N, CA, C and O atoms as a GROMACS GRO file, in nm:
protein
  336
    1MET      N    1   0.882   2.268   3.702
    1MET     CA    2   0.759   2.223   3.623
    1MET      C    3   0.825   2.170   3.496
    1MET      O    4   0.766   2.080   3.438
    2GLY      N    5   0.926   2.209   3.452
    2GLY     CA    6   0.984   2.143   3.329
    2GLY      C    7   1.051   2.006   3.344
    2GLY      O    8   1.089   1.948   3.243
    3GLU      N    9   1.068   1.950   3.468
    3GLU     CA   10   1.124   1.832   3.490
    3GLU      C   11   0.999   1.741   3.523
    3GLU      O   12   1.012   1.628   3.569
    4LEU      N   13   0.883   1.795   3.498
    4LEU     CA   14   0.766   1.693   3.516
    4LEU      C   15   0.770   1.552   3.424
    4LEU      O   16   0.754   1.438   3.466
    5PHE      N   17   0.792   1.592   3.300
    5PHE     CA   18   0.804   1.486   3.199
    5PHE      C   19   0.883   1.381   3.236
    5PHE      O   20   0.833   1.268   3.234
    6PRO      N   21   1.024   1.400   3.279
    6PRO     CA   22   1.097   1.278   3.297
    6PRO      C   23   1.056   1.204   3.407
    6PRO      O   24   1.075   1.082   3.409
    7ILE      N   25   0.988   1.276   3.523
    7ILE     CA   26   0.943   1.199   3.646
    7ILE      C   27   0.833   1.111   3.607
    7ILE      O   28   0.836   0.992   3.640
    8VAL      N   29   0.720   1.169   3.527
    8VAL     CA   30   0.619   1.085   3.504
    8VAL      C   31   0.650   0.979   3.401
    8VAL      O   32   0.575   0.882   3.390
    9ALA      N   33   0.773   0.996   3.313
    9ALA     CA   34   0.806   0.887   3.218
    9ALA      C   35   0.867   0.781   3.304
    9ALA      O   36   0.842   0.662   3.285
   10GLY      N   37   0.950   0.824   3.403
   10GLY     CA   38   1.024   0.738   3.467
   10GLY      C   39   0.925   0.649   3.561
   10GLY      O   40   0.963   0.538   3.598
   11ILE      N   41   0.804   0.694   3.598
   11ILE     CA   42   0.716   0.616   3.692
   11ILE      C   43   0.653   0.506   3.594
   11ILE      O   44   0.624   0.392   3.629
   12LEU      N   45   0.633   0.564   3.449
   12LEU     CA   46   0.579   0.487   3.362
   12LEU      C   47   0.653   0.385   3.334
   12LEU      O   48   0.597   0.275   3.335
   13VAL      N   49   0.788   0.392   3.304
   13VAL     CA   50   0.912   0.288   3.286
   13VAL      C   51   0.915   0.168   3.406
   13VAL      O   52   0.909   0.046   3.385
   14GLY      N   53   0.924   0.230   3.526
   14GLY     CA   54   0.908   0.159   3.646
   14GLY      C   55   0.799   0.058   3.649
   14GLY      O   56   0.822  -0.062   3.660
   15SER      N   57   0.679   0.109   3.638
   15SER     CA   58   0.552   0.021   3.629
   15SER      C   59   0.562  -0.065   3.516
   15SER      O   60   0.515  -0.177   3.540
   16ILE      N   61   0.607  -0.050   3.399
   16ILE     CA   62   0.617  -0.141   3.289
   16ILE      C   63   0.721  -0.241   3.322
   16ILE      O   64   0.688  -0.359   3.322
   17ALA      N   65   0.843  -0.207   3.351
   17ALA     CA   66   0.945  -0.303   3.407
   17ALA      C   67   0.898  -0.380   3.525
   17ALA      O   68   0.947  -0.493   3.530
   18SER      N   69   0.826  -0.354   3.610
   18SER     CA   70   0.780  -0.442   3.715
   18SER      C   71   0.692  -0.552   3.661
   18SER      O   72   0.684  -0.661   3.718
   19ARG      N   73   0.636  -0.528   3.566
   19ARG     CA   74   0.543  -0.640   3.505
   19ARG      C   75   0.604  -0.742   3.417
   19ARG      O   76   0.552  -0.850   3.388
   20ILE      N   77   0.722  -0.698   3.379
   20ILE     CA   78   0.786  -0.819   3.266
   20ILE      C   79   0.871  -0.900   3.368
   20ILE      O   80   0.927  -0.867   3.472
   21ALA      N   81   0.862  -1.015   3.304
   21ALA     CA   82   0.920  -1.142   3.368
   21ALA      C   83   1.064  -1.128   3.420
   21ALA      O   84   1.144  -1.056   3.360
   22ARG      N   85   1.094  -1.189   3.519
   22ARG     CA   86   1.242  -1.173   3.573
   22ARG      C   87   1.351  -1.204   3.474
   22ARG      O   88   1.344  -1.294   3.390
   23GLY      N   89   1.460  -1.113   3.492
   23GLY     CA   90   1.576  -1.170   3.385
   23GLY      C   91   1.608  -1.052   3.324
   23GLY      O   92   1.579  -0.940   3.368
   24ARG      N   93   1.682  -1.081   3.197
   24ARG     CA   94   1.765  -0.978   3.112
   24ARG      C   95   1.640  -0.907   3.030
   24ARG      O   96   1.680  -0.799   2.986
   25THR      N   97   1.536  -0.927   3.003
   25THR     CA   98   1.446  -0.869   2.900
   25THR      C   99   1.386  -0.745   3.009
   25THR      O  100   1.357  -0.638   2.956
   26ARG      N  101   1.370  -0.758   3.137
   26ARG     CA  102   1.331  -0.654   3.217
   26ARG      C  103   1.438  -0.545   3.202
   26ARG      O  104   1.406  -0.434   3.161
   27ALA      N  105   1.551  -0.573   3.231
   27ALA     CA  106   1.672  -0.488   3.210
   27ALA      C  107   1.673  -0.416   3.080
   27ALA      O  108   1.672  -0.294   3.069
   28LEU      N  109   1.676  -0.502   2.984
   28LEU     CA  110   1.685  -0.422   2.866
   28LEU      C  111   1.567  -0.344   2.826
   28LEU      O  112   1.589  -0.245   2.756
   29VAL      N  113   1.440  -0.373   2.858
   29VAL     CA  114   1.347  -0.278   2.832
   29VAL      C  115   1.339  -0.158   2.898
   29VAL      O  116   1.296  -0.054   2.848
   30GLY      N  117   1.392  -0.174   3.042
   30GLY     CA  118   1.417  -0.068   3.137
   30GLY      C  119   1.521   0.042   3.087
   30GLY      O  120   1.503   0.164   3.096
   31VAL      N  121   1.618  -0.012   3.039
   31VAL     CA  122   1.721   0.090   2.995
   31VAL      C  123   1.697   0.135   2.857
   31VAL      O  124   1.744   0.243   2.822
   32ALA      N  125   1.625   0.059   2.772
   32ALA     CA  126   1.588   0.114   2.644
   32ALA      C  127   1.490   0.242   2.659
   32ALA      O  128   1.510   0.349   2.601
   33LEU      N  129   1.380   0.216   2.745
   33LEU     CA  130   1.276   0.293   2.756
   33LEU      C  131   1.322   0.433   2.848
   33LEU      O  132   1.262   0.539   2.833
   34THR      N  133   1.437   0.420   2.946
   34THR     CA  134   1.476   0.525   3.019
   34THR      C  135   1.570   0.616   2.921
   34THR      O  136   1.576   0.739   2.928
   35VAL      N  137   1.641   0.535   2.830
   35VAL     CA  138   1.711   0.636   2.716
   35VAL      C  139   1.617   0.693   2.620
   35VAL      O  140   1.639   0.802   2.567
   36LEU      N  141   1.514   0.624   2.594
   36LEU     CA  142   1.415   0.696   2.511
   36LEU      C  143   1.365   0.821   2.560
   36LEU      O  144   1.383   0.933   2.514
   37PHE      N  145   1.295   0.782   2.669
   37PHE     CA  146   1.217   0.909   2.749
   37PHE      C  147   1.320   1.004   2.794
   37PHE      O  148   1.284   1.122   2.802
   38GLY      N  149   1.454   0.971   2.827
   38GLY     CA  150   1.554   1.074   2.868
   38GLY      C  151   1.591   1.196   2.766
   38GLY      O  152   1.604   1.316   2.790
   39VAL      N  153   1.602   1.118   2.635
   39VAL     CA  154   1.644   1.201   2.525
   39VAL      C  155   1.514   1.271   2.468
   39VAL      O  156   1.522   1.383   2.418
   40THR      N  157   1.396   1.204   2.476
   40THR     CA  158   1.284   1.291   2.433
   40THR      C  159   1.247   1.404   2.523
   40THR      O  160   1.190   1.501   2.473
   41ALA      N  161   1.275   1.404   2.653
   41ALA     CA  162   1.258   1.490   2.769
   41ALA      C  163   1.352   1.631   2.744
   41ALA      O  164   1.318   1.748   2.762
   42THR      N  165   1.473   1.580   2.698
   42THR     CA  166   1.570   1.691   2.656
   42THR      C  167   1.526   1.742   2.549
   42THR      O  168   1.540   1.864   2.538
   43LEU      N  169   1.466   1.674   2.450
   43LEU     CA  170   1.446   1.750   2.327
   43LEU      C  171   1.328   1.828   2.325
   43LEU      O  172   1.322   1.930   2.257
   44LEU      N  173   1.216   1.780   2.409
   44LEU     CA  174   1.081   1.855   2.437
   44LEU      C  175   1.107   1.976   2.512
   44LEU      O  176   1.041   2.076   2.482
   45SER      N  177   1.191   1.982   2.602
   45SER     CA  178   1.223   2.100   2.694
   45SER      C  179   1.305   2.201   2.616
   45SER      O  180   1.314   2.318   2.651
   46GLY      N  181   1.365   2.151   2.507
   46GLY     CA  182   1.447   2.269   2.442
   46GLY      C  183   1.596   2.276   2.513
   46GLY      O  184   1.671   2.374   2.504
   47GLU      N  185   1.621   2.177   2.572
   47GLU     CA  186   1.768   2.200   2.678
   47GLU      C  187   1.865   2.172   2.563
   47GLU      O  188   1.975   2.225   2.558
   48ALA      N  189   1.816   2.081   2.464
   48ALA     CA  190   1.940   2.037   2.367
   48ALA      C  191   1.993   2.147   2.293
   48ALA      O  192   2.112   2.143   2.262
   49ARG      N  193   1.914   2.257   2.254
   49ARG     CA  194   1.973   2.381   2.194
   49ARG      C  195   2.088   2.418   2.272
   49ARG      O  196   2.194   2.447   2.218
   50GLU      N  197   2.070   2.420   2.418
   50GLU     CA  198   2.186   2.502   2.480
   50GLU      C  199   2.314   2.375   2.484
   50GLU      O  200   2.430   2.398   2.450
   51SER      N  201   2.275   2.275   2.520
   51SER     CA  202   2.394   2.171   2.545
   51SER      C  203   2.319   2.021   2.563
   51SER      O  204   2.224   2.005   2.639
   52TRP      N  205   2.369   1.930   2.492
   52TRP     CA  206   2.345   1.797   2.501
   52TRP      C  207   2.383   1.743   2.625
   52TRP      O  208   2.333   1.633   2.649
   53ALA      N  209   2.460   1.791   2.711
   53ALA     CA  210   2.488   1.755   2.850
   53ALA      C  211   2.358   1.744   2.923
   53ALA      O  212   2.352   1.663   3.016
   54PHE      N  213   2.254   1.817   2.892
   54PHE     CA  214   2.132   1.811   2.981
   54PHE      C  215   2.067   1.684   2.953
   54PHE      O  216   1.970   1.657   3.025
   55VAL      N  217   2.102   1.597   2.859
   55VAL     CA  218   2.058   1.452   2.856
   55VAL      C  219   2.073   1.366   2.945
   55VAL      O  220   1.993   1.276   2.970
   56PHE      N  221   2.196   1.390   3.010
   56PHE     CA  222   2.229   1.301   3.127
   56PHE      C  223   2.149   1.336   3.263
   56PHE      O  224   2.126   1.253   3.350
   57VAL      N  225   2.109   1.474   3.269
   57VAL     CA  226   2.013   1.518   3.394
   57VAL      C  227   1.895   1.427   3.374
   57VAL      O  228   1.864   1.342   3.457
   58ASP      N  229   1.828   1.448   3.253
   58ASP     CA  230   1.702   1.376   3.235
   58ASP      C  231   1.716   1.225   3.224
   58ASP      O  232   1.615   1.161   3.252
   59LEU      N  233   1.808   1.168   3.193
   59LEU     CA  234   1.836   1.040   3.200
   59LEU      C  235   1.825   0.994   3.346
   59LEU      O  236   1.754   0.900   3.383
   60GLY      N  237   1.905   1.073   3.427
   60GLY     CA  238   1.906   1.042   3.569
   60GLY      C  239   1.771   1.061   3.641
   60GLY      O  240   1.741   0.987   3.734
   61LEU      N  241   1.688   1.161   3.595
   61LEU     CA  242   1.571   1.175   3.653
   61LEU      C  243   1.465   1.045   3.601
   61LEU      O  244   1.399   0.981   3.683
   62VAL      N  245   1.462   1.022   3.484
   62VAL     CA  246   1.390   0.894   3.442
   62VAL      C  247   1.427   0.783   3.527
   62VAL      O  248   1.356   0.709   3.595
   63ALA      N  249   1.557   0.786   3.509
   63ALA     CA  250   1.614   0.632   3.604
   63ALA      C  251   1.575   0.638   3.742
   63ALA      O  252   1.535   0.535   3.796
   64LEU      N  253   1.583   0.741   3.803
   64LEU     CA  254   1.544   0.750   3.959
   64LEU      C  255   1.405   0.730   3.971
   64LEU      O  256   1.368   0.643   4.050
   65ALA      N  257   1.310   0.801   3.899
   65ALA     CA  258   1.178   0.768   3.923
   65ALA      C  259   1.130   0.628   3.884
   65ALA      O  260   1.036   0.576   3.944
   66ALA      N  261   1.200   0.566   3.779
   66ALA     CA  262   1.178   0.421   3.728
   66ALA      C  263   1.211   0.328   3.845
   66ALA      O  264   1.143   0.227   3.857
   67ALA      N  265   1.314   0.355   3.937
   67ALA     CA  266   1.374   0.278   4.025
   67ALA      C  267   1.276   0.288   4.146
   67ALA      O  268   1.243   0.194   4.217
   68ILE      N  269   1.240   0.400   4.157
   68ILE     CA  270   1.130   0.417   4.280
   68ILE      C  271   0.985   0.353   4.237
   68ILE      O  272   0.918   0.290   4.318
   69ALA      N  273   0.951   0.370   4.128
   69ALA     CA  274   0.825   0.314   4.103
   69ALA      C  275   0.830   0.175   4.111
   69ALA      O  276   0.743   0.106   4.165
   70TRP      N  277   0.958   0.123   4.042
   70TRP     CA  278   0.966  -0.023   4.039
   70TRP      C  279   0.968  -0.099   4.154
   70TRP      O  280   0.928  -0.215   4.162
   71GLY      N  281   1.032  -0.008   4.276
   71GLY     CA  282   1.044  -0.065   4.401
   71GLY      C  283   0.902  -0.074   4.465
   71GLY      O  284   0.868  -0.177   4.523
   72ALA      N  285   0.817   0.040   4.454
   72ALA     CA  286   0.710   0.051   4.494
   72ALA      C  287   0.608  -0.047   4.450
   72ALA      O  288   0.530  -0.098   4.530
   73ALA      N  289   0.607  -0.074   4.325
   73ALA     CA  290   0.531  -0.174   4.265
   73ALA      C  291   0.549  -0.307   4.311
   73ALA      O  292   0.455  -0.380   4.342
   74THR      N  293   0.675  -0.343   4.317
   74THR     CA  294   0.725  -0.457   4.398
   74THR      C  295   0.677  -0.497   4.534
   74THR      O  296   0.628  -0.605   4.569
   75LEU      N  297   0.698  -0.402   4.597
   75LEU     CA  298   0.660  -0.398   4.748
   75LEU      C  299   0.520  -0.405   4.749
   75LEU      O  300   0.479  -0.486   4.833
   76VAL      N  301   0.427  -0.344   4.679
   76VAL     CA  302   0.284  -0.344   4.688
   76VAL      C  303   0.253  -0.501   4.643
   76VAL      O  304   0.187  -0.570   4.720
   77SER      N  305   0.294  -0.549   4.534
   77SER     CA  306   0.260  -0.674   4.470
   77SER      C  307   0.304  -0.777   4.571
   77SER      O  308   0.237  -0.880   4.572
   78THR      N  309   0.409  -0.766   4.659
   78THR     CA  310   0.468  -0.871   4.732
   78THR      C  311   0.354  -0.876   4.860
   78THR      O  312   0.303  -0.980   4.905
   79ARG      N  313   0.329  -0.745   4.903
   79ARG     CA  314   0.240  -0.716   5.023
   79ARG      C  315   0.092  -0.796   5.004
   79ARG      O  316   0.039  -0.875   5.082
   80LEU      N  317   0.053  -0.757   4.894
   80LEU     CA  318  -0.092  -0.816   4.857
   80LEU      C  319  -0.088  -0.977   4.828
   80LEU      O  320  -0.179  -1.048   4.868
   81ALA      N  321   0.012  -1.024   4.764
   81ALA     CA  322   0.027  -1.164   4.754
   81ALA      C  323   0.028  -1.246   4.887
   81ALA      O  324  -0.026  -1.356   4.899
   82GLU      N  325   0.104  -1.172   4.999
   82GLU     CA  326   0.096  -1.258   5.120
   82GLU      C  327  -0.028  -1.272   5.184
   82GLU      O  328  -0.112  -1.183   5.187
   83PRO      N  329  -0.040  -1.395   5.239
   83PRO     CA  330  -0.178  -1.415   5.307
   83PRO      C  331  -0.164  -1.327   5.452
   83PRO      O  332  -0.054  -1.299   5.500
   84ARG      N  333  -0.275  -1.293   5.503
   84ARG     CA  334  -0.260  -1.216   5.647
   84ARG      C  335  -0.285  -1.341   5.754
   84ARG      O  336  -0.280  -1.320   5.875
   0.00000   0.00000   0.00000
């Protein structure tokens, strides 16, 4: 249950990134939001008091969820755009 925030944040990051025009801007926004939400998740869960190494776990969770959400959003928008 403690890892719910990074997953939801990653879905949000992936959804936002999928709507940004192609190119460098999408990557910069995605990385910036991933780092922001990853560090925030570590601080909110209190894991930072034990070790800052936990930030890498939360960064990975946010990034993985963002990649899956971005892929799903791209797939859905591509499928909806195709004529039947």
